[in-house]
VOBA-796177 format. One line per 4 residues: number of its first residue (from 1); their letters; for each residue z negated, x, y negated of N, C-alpha, C. Coordinates in steps of 0.1 Angstrom, whole numbers, plus 5000, padded with zeros to 4 digits. Layout:
residues N
NUM> A> Z X Y Z X Y Z X Y ~ ...
//
This chain:
residues 259
1> MDSN> 1489 5722 3429 1492 5729 3416 1502 5739 3418 ~ 1512 5741 3409 1521 5752 3410 1520 5761 3398 ~ 1530 5770 3396 1529 5779 3385 1531 5773 3372 ~ 1534 5760 3372 1535 5753 3359 1522 5747 3355
5> AEHQ> 1511 5750 3362 1498 5745 3358 1495 5749 3344 ~ 1488 5741 3337 1486 5744 3322 1472 5748 3319 ~ 1471 5756 3308 1458 5759 3302 1456 5752 3289 ~ 1445 5746 3287 1442 5740 3274 1434 5750 3265
9> PLMT> 1439 5755 3254 1432 5764 3246 1418 5759 3241 ~ 1408 5767 3241 1395 5764 3235 1392 5774 3224 ~ 1384 5773 3212 1383 5783 3202 1369 5786 3196 ~ 1362 5799 3188 1348 5801 3182 1346 5798 3168
13> RKER> 1333 5797 3164 1329 5795 3150 1331 5807 3141 ~ 1325 5810 3131 1326 5822 3123 1340 5827 3122 ~ 1341 5840 3118 1354 5845 3116 1361 5849 3129 ~ 1353 5850 3139 1359 5854 3152 1368 5843 3158
17> IKKE> 1369 5832 3150 1377 5821 3154 1392 5824 3152 ~ 1395 5835 3145 1409 5838 3142 1417 5841 3154 ~ 1430 5844 3151 1440 5845 3162 1435 5855 3173 ~ 1429 5866 3169 1426 5876 3179 1416 5871 3189
21> RIKR> 1408 5860 3185 1398 5855 3193 1402 5842 3200 ~ 1413 5837 3198 1417 5825 3205 1419 5827 3220 ~ 1412 5819 3227 1413 5820 3242 1417 5806 3247 ~ 1416 5804 3260 1420 5791 3265 1410 5781 3260
25> LVPL> 1398 5785 3258 1388 5776 3252 1384 5784 3240 ~ 1384 5778 3228 1382 5786 3216 1368 5785 3212 ~ 1361 5797 3212 1347 5797 3208 1345 5795 3193 ~ 1337 5785 3189 1335 5782 3175 1323 5791 3171
29> RGTD> 1318 5798 3179 1307 5806 3176 1308 5819 3183 ~ 1313 5822 3187 1314 5835 3192 1319 5836 3206 ~ 1328 5820 3239 1339 5824 3248 1344 5813 3247 ~ 1381 5785 3274 1381 5785 3288 1392 5776 3292
33> SRLG> 1392 5771 3299 1405 5767 3302 1405 5756 3313 ~ 1414 5748 3311 1416 5737 3321 1428 5740 3329 ~ 1426 5737 3342 1437 5740 3351 1445 5728 3353 ~ 1452 5724 3344 1464 5716 3348 1463 5701 3347
37> HHLT> 1474 5695 3342 1475 5681 3342 1486 5676 3352 ~ 1491 5685 3360 1502 5681 3369 1500 5688 3382 ~ 1505 5681 3392 1506 5687 3406 1520 5684 3410 ~ 1525 5692 3420 1539 5690 3424 1540 5682 3437
41> EFHS> 1548 5672 3437 1550 5664 3449 1559 5672 3459 ~ 1559 5667 3471 1566 5674 3481 1581 5675 3478 ~ 1586 5666 3470 1601 5667 3466 1603 5674 3453 ~ 1592 5681 3448 1593 5690 3437 1595 5684 3423
45> RLRH> 1592 5671 3423 1592 5664 3409 1578 5665 3404 ~ 1576 5669 3391 1563 5669 3385 1558 5655 3383 ~ 1546 5652 3386 1540 5639 3384 1527 5641 3376 ~ 1525 5632 3366 1513 5632 3359 1501 5628 3368
49> MSDF> 1489 5633 3365 1478 5630 3374 1475 5615 3375 ~ 1478 5608 3364 1475 5594 3364 1483 5586 3374 ~ 1494 5592 3379 1503 5586 3389 1497 5586 3403 ~ 1488 5595 3406 1483 5596 3419 1468 5596 3421
53> LPAA> 1461 5600 3410 1446 5601 3412 1440 5587 3415 ~ 1444 5576 3409 1438 5563 3413 1439 5560 3428 ~ 1451 5563 3433 1453 5561 3448 1444 5571 3456 ~ 1443 5583 3451 1435 5593 3458 1421 5589 3458
57> ERYG> 1416 5583 3447 1402 5579 3447 1400 5567 3456 ~ 1409 5558 3456 1408 5546 3464 1407 5549 3479 ~ 1415 5559 3483 1416 5563 3498 1407 5575 3502 ~ 1398 5579 3493 1389 5589 3496 1395 5603 3497
61> LMPL> 1405 5606 3490 1412 5619 3491 1408 5629 3480 ~ 1399 5625 3471 1396 5634 3460 1389 5647 3465 ~ 1380 5647 3475 1375 5660 3479 1385 5669 3484 ~ 1396 5664 3491 1407 5673 3495 1414 5678 3483
65> IDRW> 1416 5670 3473 1423 5675 3461 1415 5686 3454 ~ 1402 5683 3453 1393 5693 3447 1394 5707 3455 ~ 1395 5706 3468 1396 5719 3476 1409 5725 3473 ~ 1419 5717 3472 1433 5723 3469 1433 5730 3455
69> VVRN> 1426 5723 3445 1426 5729 3432 1418 5742 3432 ~ 1407 5743 3439 1399 5755 3440 1407 5766 3446 ~ 1413 5763 3458 1420 5773 3465 1431 5779 3457 ~ 1439 5770 3451 1451 5775 3443 1447 5782 3430
73> AFAL> 1436 5776 3424 1431 5783 3411 1426 5797 3414 ~ 1419 5798 3425 1414 5811 3428 1425 5821 3431 ~ 1436 5816 3437 1447 5825 3440 1454 5829 3427 ~ 1455 5820 3417 1460 5824 3404 1452 5834 3397
77> IASR> 1439 5832 3398 1429 5841 3391 1430 5855 3398 ~ 1431 5855 3411 1431 5868 3418 1444 5875 3415 ~ 1455 5868 3414 1468 5875 3411 1467 5881 3397 ~ 1460 5874 3388 1459 5879 3374 1450 5891 3373
81> SSSS> 1439 5890 3381 1429 5901 3380 1434 5914 3386 ~ 1443 5913 3396 1449 5925 3402 1458 5932 3394 ~ 1462 5927 3383 1472 5934 3374 1465 5941 3363 ~ 1469 5954 3361 1463 5962 3351 1472 5962 3338
85> ETAQ> 1484 5955 3339 1493 5955 3328 1491 5944 3318 ~ 1483 5934 3321 1482 5923 3312 1467 5920 3310 ~ 1464 5912 3300 1450 5908 3297 1444 5900 3308 ~ 1432 5903 3311 1425 5896 3322 1419 5883 3318
89> LSSC> 1419 5873 3327 1411 5861 3325 1397 5864 3325 ~ 1389 5858 3315 1375 5860 3315 1367 5848 3320 ~ 1373 5837 3320 1367 5824 3324 1377 5814 3328 ~ 1373 5805 3337 1382 5794 3341 1374 5782 3344
93> ALNL> 1378 5771 3338 1371 5758 3341 1379 5749 3350 ~ 1372 5744 3360 1379 5735 3370 1372 5722 3370 ~ 1380 5711 3369 1374 5698 3370 1371 5694 3385 ~ 1360 5688 3387 1357 5683 3400 1354 5668 3400
97> SGAT> 1357 5661 3410 1355 5646 3411 1341 5643 3416 ~ 1336 5632 3412 1323 5628 3417 1322 5626 3432 ~ 1333 5623 3438 1333 5621 3453 1329 5634 3460 ~ 1332 5646 3454 1329 5659 3460 1314 5661 3461
101> FGDD> 1306 5655 3453 1291 5657 3453 1286 5654 3467 ~ 1292 5645 3474 1288 5641 3488 1295 5649 3499 ~ 1303 5658 3495 1310 5667 3505 1301 5678 3509 ~ 1294 5677 3520 1284 5687 3524 1290 5701 3527
105> DFVD> 1303 5701 3530 1309 5714 3534 1316 5721 3522 ~ 1316 5714 3510 1323 5719 3499 1318 5733 3494 ~ 1304 5734 3493 1298 5747 3489 1303 5758 3498 ~ 1302 5756 3511 1306 5767 3520 1321 5770 3518
109> YVRR> 1329 5760 3515 1343 5762 3513 1345 5770 3500 ~ 1338 5767 3490 1339 5775 3477 1335 5790 3480 ~ 1324 5791 3487 1319 5805 3491 1330 5813 3498 ~ 1337 5806 3507 1347 5813 3515 1359 5817 3506
113> QFEI> 1362 5808 3496 1373 5811 3487 1370 5823 3478 ~ 1357 5824 3474 1353 5836 3466 1355 5849 3474 ~ 1351 5848 3487 1353 5860 3495 1368 5863 3498 ~ 1376 5853 3500 1390 5855 3503 1397 5861 3491
117> HRVL> 1395 5856 3479 1402 5859 3468 1395 5870 3459 ~ 1383 5873 3462 1375 5882 3455 1374 5879 3440 ~ 1371 5866 3438 1369 5861 3424 1354 5861 3421 ~ 1351 5866 3409 1337 5866 3406 1332 5852 3403
121> PGMI> 1321 5848 3409 1316 5834 3406 1313 5831 3392 ~ 1309 5842 3384 1306 5840 3370 1317 5836 3362 ~ 1330 5838 3367 1342 5834 3360 1344 5819 3360 ~ 1338 5813 3370 1341 5799 3373 1331 5789 3366
125> CFEI> 1337 5780 3359 1328 5769 3353 1334 5756 3359 ~ 1326 5749 3366 1330 5736 3372 1327 5725 3362 ~ 1336 5716 3359 1334 5705 3350 1333 5692 3357 ~ 1322 5685 3354 1320 5671 3360 1318 5661 3349
129> TETS> 1322 5649 3350 1320 5639 3340 1306 5633 3340 ~ 1302 5629 3328 1289 5623 3328 1288 5611 3336 ~ 1298 5603 3337 1298 5591 3345 1297 5593 3359 ~ 1304 5603 3364 1303 5606 3379 1289 5612 3382
133> AIGN> 1284 5620 3373 1270 5626 3376 1260 5615 3376 ~ 1260 5606 3367 1250 5595 3366 1252 5586 3378 ~ 1264 5584 3383 1266 5575 3394 1259 5579 3407 ~ 1256 5592 3408 1248 5597 3420 1240 5609 3415
137> LPSA> 1230 5606 3407 1222 5617 3401 1216 5627 3411 ~ 1209 5622 3421 1202 5632 3430 1213 5641 3437 ~ 1224 5635 3441 1234 5644 3448 1240 5653 3438 ~ 1243 5648 3425 1249 5657 3415 1240 5669 3412
141> KRFI> 1227 5666 3411 1217 5676 3407 1217 5687 3418 ~ 1216 5682 3431 1216 5691 3442 1228 5700 3443 ~ 1240 5693 3441 1253 5700 3441 1254 5711 3431 ~ 1250 5708 3418 1250 5717 3408 1241 5729 3410
145> QTLK> 1229 5726 3415 1219 5737 3417 1224 5747 3428 ~ 1230 5741 3438 1235 5749 3450 1246 5759 3445 ~ 1256 5753 3438 1267 5762 3433 1263 5772 3422 ~ 1253 5768 3414 1248 5777 3404 1241 5789 3411
149> KLGC> 1235 5787 3423 1229 5799 3430 1240 5809 3434 ~ 1252 5804 3436 1263 5814 3439 1267 5822 3426 ~ 1263 5816 3414 1267 5823 3402 1277 5815 3393 ~ 1281 5803 3398 1290 5795 3390 1282 5788 3378
153> RFSL> 1290 5784 3369 1285 5776 3357 1290 5762 3358 ~ 1283 5753 3350 1287 5739 3350 1287 5734 3336 ~ 1297 5725 3333 1297 5718 3320 1298 5703 3323 ~ 1292 5695 3314 1292 5681 3316 1302 5675 3306
157> DDFG> 1312 5669 3312 1324 5664 3304 1321 5650 3298 ~ 1328 5647 3288 1327 5633 3282 1313 5629 3278 ~ 1305 5638 3274 1291 5635 3271 1290 5626 3259 ~ 1280 5616 3260 1277 5607 3250 1283 5593 3252
161> TGMS> 1290 5592 3263 1296 5578 3266 1287 5569 3274 ~ 1277 5575 3280 1267 5567 3288 1256 5561 3279 ~ 1250 5551 3284 1240 5544 3276 1227 5552 3275 ~ 1224 5561 3285 1212 5569 3285 1215 5584 3287
165> SFSY> 1225 5589 3279 1230 5602 3281 1219 5613 3281 ~ 1211 5612 3270 1200 5622 3269 1190 5622 3280 ~ 1187 5610 3284 1177 5609 3295 1182 5615 3308 ~ 1195 5613 3311 1201 5619 3323 1202 5634 3321
169> LKHL> 1205 5639 3309 1207 5653 3306 1196 5661 3311 ~ 1184 5656 3309 1172 5664 3313 1172 5667 3328 ~ 1179 5660 3336 1178 5662 3350 1190 5669 3356 ~ 1200 5672 3347 1212 5679 3351 1212 5693 3346
173> PVDC> 1211 5703 3355 1211 5717 3351 1224 5723 3347 ~ 1231 5717 3338 1244 5722 3333 1242 5732 3323 ~ 1253 5741 3321 1252 5751 3311 1258 5747 3297 ~ 1267 5737 3298 1275 5734 3286 1277 5719 3286
177> IKID> 1277 5714 3273 1280 5700 3271 1293 5698 3264 ~ 1302 5690 3269 1315 5687 3262 1314 5674 3255 ~ 1313 5674 3242 1311 5661 3235 1324 5653 3235 ~ 1322 5640 3239 1333 5631 3241 1342 5630 3229
181> GSFI> 1355 5630 3231 1364 5630 3220 1364 5618 3211 ~ 1358 5607 3215 1357 5595 3207 1348 5597 3195 ~ 1339 5607 3196 1330 5610 3185 1337 5620 3175 ~ 1346 5627 3180 1353 5638 3172 1364 5633 3164
185> TEIL> 1372 5624 3169 1384 5620 3162 1381 5613 3149 ~ 1370 5606 3147 1366 5599 3135 1355 5606 3128 ~ 1352 5618 3131 1340 5625 3125 1341 5627 3110 ~ 1353 5627 3105 1355 5628 3090 1353 5615 3083
189> NSKT> 1355 5604 3090 1354 5591 3084 1342 5583 3087 ~ 1335 5587 3098 1324 5579 3102 1311 5587 3102 ~ 1301 5583 3094 1288 5589 3093 1281 5588 3106 ~ 1283 5577 3113 1277 5575 3126 1281 5585 3136
193> DRAM> 1295 5587 3137 1300 5597 3146 1295 5611 3143 ~ 1295 5614 3130 1290 5628 3127 1275 5629 3130 ~ 1268 5619 3128 1253 5620 3131 1251 5621 3146 ~ 1260 5614 3154 1259 5615 3169 1262 5630 3173
197> VEMI> 1272 5636 3167 1276 5649 3171 1265 5659 3167 ~ 1259 5657 3155 1248 5666 3151 1236 5665 3160 ~ 1234 5653 3164 1222 5650 3173 1225 5657 3187 ~ 1237 5656 3192 1240 5662 3205 1239 5677 3204
201> VHVA> 1244 5683 3193 1243 5697 3191 1229 5702 3190 ~ 1221 5695 3183 1207 5698 3181 1199 5698 3195 ~ 1201 5688 3202 1195 5687 3215 1200 5698 3225 ~ 1213 5700 3224 1218 5711 3233 1212 5724 3230
205> KVMG> 1210 5727 3217 1204 5740 3213 1190 5741 3218 ~ 1183 5730 3216 1169 5730 3221 1168 5733 3236 ~ 1178 5728 3243 1178 5729 3258 1185 5742 3262 ~ 1190 5750 3253 1197 5762 3256 1210 5761 3262
209> KSTV> 1217 5750 3258 1231 5747 3264 1241 5749 3252 ~ 1253 5753 3256 1264 5755 3246 1271 5741 3245 ~ 1279 5740 3234 1286 5727 3232 1301 5730 3229 ~ 1309 5720 3234 1323 5720 3232 1327 5707 3226
213> AEFV> 1335 5707 3216 1341 5695 3210 1355 5693 3215 ~ 1357 5681 3220 1371 5678 3226 1379 5670 3215 ~ 1392 5670 3217 1401 5662 3208 1400 5667 3193 ~ 1400 5680 3191 1400 5685 3178 1414 5686 3173
217> ESDE> 1418 5677 3164 1432 5675 3161 1436 5680 3147 ~ 1427 5685 3139 1430 5690 3126 1421 5701 3121 ~ 1426 5709 3112 1417 5720 3106 1405 5714 3099 ~ 1406 5703 3093 1395 5697 3086 1384 5693 3096
221> ILEA> 1388 5688 3108 1378 5685 3118 1372 5698 3123 ~ 1380 5708 3125 1375 5721 3129 1364 5726 3120 ~ 1367 5725 3107 1357 5730 3097 1344 5722 3097 ~ 1345 5709 3099 1333 5701 3100 1325 5705 3112
225> LREI> 1331 5708 3123 1324 5712 3135 1317 5726 3134 ~ 1324 5735 3126 1318 5747 3123 1305 5745 3115 ~ 1305 5736 3105 1293 5733 3097 1282 5728 3105 ~ 1286 5719 3115 1275 5713 3124 1269 5723 3133
229> GVDY> 1277 5733 3137 1272 5743 3147 1277 5742 3161 ~ 1288 5734 3163 1294 5733 3176 1299 5747 3180 ~ 1297 5751 3193 1301 5764 3198 1315 5766 3200 ~ 1322 5756 3206 1336 5757 3210 1344 5745 3206
233> AQGY> 1357 5746 3204 1365 5735 3201 1377 5735 3210 ~ 1382 5723 3213 1394 5721 3222 1402 5710 3217 ~ 1415 5712 3216 1424 5702 3210 1436 5708 3204 ~ 1445 5699 3199 1458 5704 3194 1457 5712 3182
237> AIGK> 1446 5711 3175 1444 5720 3163 1442 5734 3167 ~ 1438 5736 3180 1436 5750 3185 1449 5754 3192 ~ 1454 5745 3200 1467 5748 3207 1469 5738 3218 ~ 1482 5736 3221 1485 5726 3231 1485 5733 3245
241> PSPF> 1483 5725 3256 1483 5731 3269 1496 5739 3272 ~ 1495 5750 3278 1507 5759 3280 1508 5762 3295 ~ 1520 5763 3300 1522 5766 3314 1517 5780 3317 ~ 1511 5782 3329 1506 5795 3333 1517 5805 3332
245> EAMY> 1529 5802 3336 1540 5812 3337 1543 5816 3323 ~ 1541 5808 3312 1544 5812 3299 1533 5821 3293 ~ 1520 5818 3297 1509 5826 3291 1507 5838 3300 ~ 1509 5837 3313 1507 5848 3322 1520 5850 3330
249> PLLA> 1529 5858 3325 1542 5859 3332 1541 5864 3347 ~ 1531 5872 3350 1530 5877 3363 1527 5867 3374 ~ 1522 5855 3369 1518 5845 3378 1530 5837 3383 ~ 1542 5839 3377 1553 5830 3380 1558 5832 3394
253> DVHL> 1555 5843 3400 1560 5845 3414 1549 5843 3424 ~ 1537 5838 3420 1526 5836 3429 1529 5824 3438 ~ 1528 5825 3451 1530 5813 3459 1517 5805 3460 ~ 1519 5792 3457 1508 5783 3457 1511 5772 3468
257> EVA> 1500 5768 3474 1502 5758 3485 1504 5744 3479 ~ 1513 5737 3484 1515 5723 3479 1506 5713 3486 ~ 1501 5716 3497 1493 5706 3504 1482 5714 3511
//
């Protein structure tokens, strides 16, 4: 990742949803951000992640990429936190691959990065997909519990796509559920999709978990999500991904490792 890494805005419910409350993740009820869709190749051409992630998965390189993301993300956060001239980051969400669940040294690696960069664990929310978690449930559960002991948070991405989503949810100690965008895009036209979102939100509240709606593409969808009680929204109706250097000018000169 380089200084062109992007943040995807997320937004809140109630009136706090207005401009002054817009963050990387926008709270629909009262607090994130994704770190990036691009990495830089050695010859400095930006490549979309779809160009290299399939090969990385095939050759078992995803745990190394996850470490790279953590190391460079923490460096960005640290550079931001050390400045008194600009607004501070309050939270940062980082995607992790399912392959990292089996990396026994990853937790120690994350712990060392916290110490090196002096980043508060409570700022970090790791995102894992429902599919990857279900693929190795015991390892995923252990992995989440261990990192949560450090103070990190977890969100379950693409929720609702699995055949037994709610059954698996009982066994995953995540803090937040990200509702899959396939239910959101047609929520105004499909009673079934709306009912699914309402059910997910209800179950999440009973379990004490927050909810995020992905793929929020219009103000009308945003209003429907407010009515249902979704906590956060993410999508082009909130804001498009923006380069770090545009949102946080001081980060432009931060040196990030390419490998």
